[in-house]
Each structure stands twice: as C-alpha cells, then as structure tokens.
N, C-alpha and C positions, 0 to 999 in steps of 0.2 A: 748710735745703736738705740733702738727702741726697746722698751720693756713692757711686758704684758700687763703690768699694774697701771699703765698710763690709761686712765679711764676715758679721757677725751679722745685719744687716738683710737681706742677700741670703738667708741661710738661713731667716729668718722668712718672707719672701715665698714662697720655694720650698716651704716646709712647708705653707702655706695652699693653694697652687695644686696641689700634687702629693700631699699626704697629709692630715693633720689637725692643726690647732693650736688652742690655747685661750688665752683672756686674759679678764681681768675688765674690763668696760667698761660701767658703769652709766649709762645715759641718765637724764635726768629722767623721772619717772613722775607723771602726774596722774590721779587716780581721779575719775571723773565718775559721779554717781549721780542717781537721781530719775526720776519718772514721765515727765518731759518731756526727759530727757537726750538721747534720739535726735533729737527735734525741734530742739533747740538746736544739736547737733552737725551736723545736716544743713544748717542755716543757715550755720554757720561754715566747713564744709569743702566742697570742690568735688566730691567723689565721692558716689555714692549709697550711703550707709551703711545704708539700710533693707534692702539686700540682703545685708548682712553678718550672718550668723546667729551665735548663741552658739557660741563655740569657733573663730571665724574672725577674721581681721584684715584691714586694708586700708591700703595706703599712700595718702596724700592730701596736699593742700596747703591752706593757709589764706591768703586774700588780703585786701588792703585794698580800699577802694572804687575805687581806680584800677586794680585787677586785678593788682597786684604782689604777689609771694609774700612773706608775712610769716614763714611757717614751713612746713616739710614734716615730716610726722609719720607714725607708724603708729598707727591706732586698733584696739584689741583689744576684742572683744565678750566680756566675761568672764562675764556672767550677765544675767538679766532686769533691765533698768534699770541695768546696771553696765558701765562701760567703763574701760579703761586707755588713756591716750594717752602714747606714747613720743615724747619730744621732747628737744631740747637746751636748751629755753628754758621750763621749767615755770613759773618765777615770772612770766614774761610772759604765758603762756597763761591762767592763772587770771583775771587782771583782764579779759582779752578775753572770756572766757566770761561773766563776771559782767556786763560792759557790754552783752552781747547776750542776756541771760537774759529780759529783759522780763517779770519777775514769774513766770516759769515755775518748775515744781517741778524744780529742778536744783541740785546741789551739786558743787563741785570742790575737791579738796585735793591738796597735794603729798605723795606717798608715797615719794619718792626714797630717803629715809633708812630706810625700813622694809624695803626690798628691795634685794638685790644681784643683778646680772645677769652671768653668765659666757657668753661666746661660744665655741662649739665649731664651727669652720669648716674646710671642706675636703672633698675627694671621699671621704675615709674617715670623715667625721663620723657617718654612720649606724652604722658599726662601733663607734665610741666610745660612742654612745648605747645600743647593745645591751648594752654592758658596764657602763654607768653606772646606768641605770634599773632599779629592782626589777622592773618589768613594762613593757617598752618598748611604746609604742602601735603598733597595727597600721596600716599604710598611712597614716601621718600626712602629709598634703599640705602643700605650701608655703603659708604664710600661714594656718596653723592653730595653735591654742593649746590645750593639754590639761594637766590636772592629773596629777601623777605623784608618785612617791616615790624618793628616793635614800637607801639605807640606812635606810629608815623615816622619813626627813625629807620632809615635803611640799614639792613644787616645782611650778612651772609651766614647761612646755616650749613654746617658740614656734619653729616652723620658719621661720626667717628669718635675716637677717644683713646685714652691710654690706661683703661681700667679693666678691659676684658668684659665689660658689661655693655648693655644697650646704652647709647649715649649720643650727645650732640656737642658741637663746638659752635659758639656764637661769636662771629667777628663783627665788631662795630668800630666806627671812626673814633679815634682816641678822644676827641673833644666831646663825644657823646657818652663816654664810659660811665659817668656818674648816673645818668638817667637810665641807661641800660642795666647797670648793676642793680639798681633798686627794683626795677621791673622783674629781673631774674629772681631776686630774693623773694618777692611777693608770689611769683608764679610757682616757684619750687615749694615754698611753704604751703601754698594752697593745695599742692599735690601730695602733701604729707612729708616733705623733705626739709633739708636745712643746709646752711653753709658748712663747708668742710674747711677746717682750720689747720690741720697738721700736714705740713709740707711732705714729711717723710712717708706719710700714709699714701697720698695720691701720686707721689713721684716714685717711691720705691716699694713699699710694702704691698699695696693693692696690685700694682702691675706685676711684681715678681711672682705673686701667688698664681697668676695666670700665664706665667712664662714670658712676660714682656720685659725685654732688656733695654738698657740705654746704650748709646754708642760706645761709651768707655768699657762696657762689659764685653764688647766684641773685639777687643784689642788683639791684633795679629790673626784674626780669623777670617776665613772665607765664608760666604753664605751657606755652603754645603757642610760646614763644620759647626754651625750654630743653629741649625733648624730652619734656615731661611732659603734653602735651595729652591723651594716652590716659587720664589720671587724672580728667579733667573730664567731668562729666555736664551738658551744656548744656541738657538738658530739665528740669532742676530749678532752683529758686531758691537762690542763695547770694550772699554778700557779694562784690561785684566782678563779678557776672555780666555786666552790660551792657558794662563795659569789656573783659571777656574776649572777648565775642562780636565786638567791634570789632577787637581785636588778632588774633583768629583769622583774620579776613579780610585784615588788613594788618599783619603783624608789623613792629615797629620794629627789633628786634635779634634776634640769634641766638646761642645758646651753642654754641661749637665747641671742638674740640681743637686743640692746637698741638704740633708736634714740633720741638724745637730742634736746630740744627746743632752747637752748641758742647758741649764735654765737661762744662761746668759752667754752671749758671744762678744761682749764688749771688748775683749782683748784681741779680737781678730780685726786687723786693718785691711784696707784694700790691697789686693794682690798678695795676700799671705800664701806661703807655700803649702801644697797639698802632698801628703806622703802616703805611700802604700808600702807597708812593711818597712818603714824607715827610708824608703827611696822616693825622692821627689818625682812626682808624675804630673804636676800642674800647679796652677795658681787659683786661689779663690777670689773672684772678682768683687763680690759683695756678700755681706751677711746681714740679716735683719729679722726682726720678729714679724711673723705673719699672723695678724690678729684673727682673720677668719678661718685659718687652718690651725691656729693655736699651737704653733711650734716655731722654733728658730730655723730659718731657711737661708739658702744662699745659691749663687751661681758660681760655677767653676769651669775653667778651661783645663782639661786633662788630656793625657795621651789617648788617642783613639783606640777603641777596642776594650776598654775597661767596662764590664757589664754593670747594669743596675743591681743594687743590692750589695755591692762591694763596700767593705768597711775601710775607711781612710782616717787620717788625722790631719788637722789643719793648724798651722801657726806654730809659734815657738813653744806654746804650752800644750801642744798635742791634743787639741779639742777633737773628740771623736765624732765622726759623722758617717752617714750612709749616702752612697751615690744613688740618685733617683732621677726620674724624668724632671726636666726643668719646668714642667707645668704641674703645679701643686694642687690645683683644684679646678 
C-alpha cells in the first residue's frame, strides 16, 4: 500500500501526468511465426486480428471455454507471418498456443530476454521521441509499431503504454540496453522530464486511476463483465465464444471502482470481501493510493446490477467505500 506522504511517489505520478517520465518495464514477449500464425491467433483471441495490418497492434483477450479471461495482451503485427505478443505470462501462453495449433504451420518462442523495453510516457513524450530517434516517424498513430534507430542502434517504437497518457514503448536488443538507456535519459531530461522510480506508481497507481487493470484483477470475469466488451468480435469464432454470448446477455458480475473513506487502506489485502448491508456481494481486487486523484481507490468484482453511489464496506475491519466508475480521472 502506498501513502500520500510518499513525496517521491507523488513526484513520479505528477511527472507522468503533467510532463514525461521514463522507466524500464519489460513485459514477456512471445514471437509467433508461420504461415498459419494468424489463423491460430484468431482462434485464441477475441478480437479480429485479420484487420491488423503490418505495423499495427491490437489489445485483446484470451478466454477459456467458460468465457473467463486467461490473459489480456497486445498483439503486434511485425511482418508477414510474424507477430509479437506482449504479455505478463509468456511461459503460459506458449503451451496454450501449442495446444490449439492442431498441426498448423505455427511456431512460438519466448524472446523476453532478447529485447528490453523502455516506456516513455506523458503529454511531453512526443517531444522526447523527437530528441531520441535519429529520424522520428511522421504522424505515428496510437497502436502502431515502427522500426527506427537511436544513435545508429536499431529499435522498434510502439505508440502505446499502460498509463492512460500519450506515450511510447522503445524495444532494443538486450545487449544494447545500456546505450539506449542513457540516450533515453538524456532525451527525456531535455524534454523536461525525468526517470520514474516507484514501481507501484507506474504498475498500479497511475494505471488504476485511468481504469487500467492487470490480468489478476479480471479473475473469473468475461470481457463484458469488466468493461472490455468493445474488444470482442462476436461475429468470428474464438475459444469461449458460446459462453461469452450468454454472458453478454446476462452478466453475472461487474468490475467497478471503489473510493475509500479512510486515510489508509493498508489493512485491505488482495481479494478482500465486499459487503452490502452485511451481505457479501463481491471481492476487492486491489486498493491503492491514487496520487493524482488524491484518494484511496480500488477495483472490485461485485454482483451485477449494484449501481454507482452504493455504499459498501470492505475487509474484516469494515472499511467504508463507495461504488464508482472504474475510471477515476
């Protein structure tokens, strides 16, 4: 749990929201290749990846047969028959792909240790990229990926991030990471920004304020129960489609935001019970201090149909909270 008197964390959060910050945050990367790569990925993921051209990416989800989210990822179309999947669970993804390959021409391998990823995030991130890249790409749209160079070193630039702000991810070969790191530092500082040090700020607090959840927050949920229904193409076939169609018509649960009354929620652990008039109605996935909204916030999975504004209590000590939208700012 973070506390609002943590001055470094507050500075880190404000830097991302108001200026530009950088940090090294390497997700697992799985490289998927083969003539049938797209066919298998289409079966595994809920989005229509056939519409994602080379140089573009797509946020999507992977479900089990019950329609519950196994993982949420970004699929990057790097070349003909070549995809990168950005995930926090690479070693789990590869066996899933292999289990559903059905003899198709597809190969998947973990390349996490071959590449480092640096996040450059915040409203001034385009200024930093102008100073960083040897030849900045023109009019690079969100969820696009392009090859570039930094001081002559090849990199990939992905316009994306996990902060809810304008931002980029810079992928470089692991053996070049020291050189790229220093150039990113200089470029960001020249744009008026700084390095971000607080892991809980850029992994939890800043993303949660914008409604961005991690895979573990989606436990037992379908995309239509956690605000990700927009990512689902119900006109195509995918694992868990039948269950998803049923859940879309009658959601069981809903992922919501919580705003806590108390100054501290350090007594609230992951998946504490949520009560309405003493009756358990769900679980609180996470609780943390949101520095740029200046309040203790959380995500909860609760029974569908409980409206915003409802007063609940959380955990064994009955911490009072209000049900709100899961996007806090």
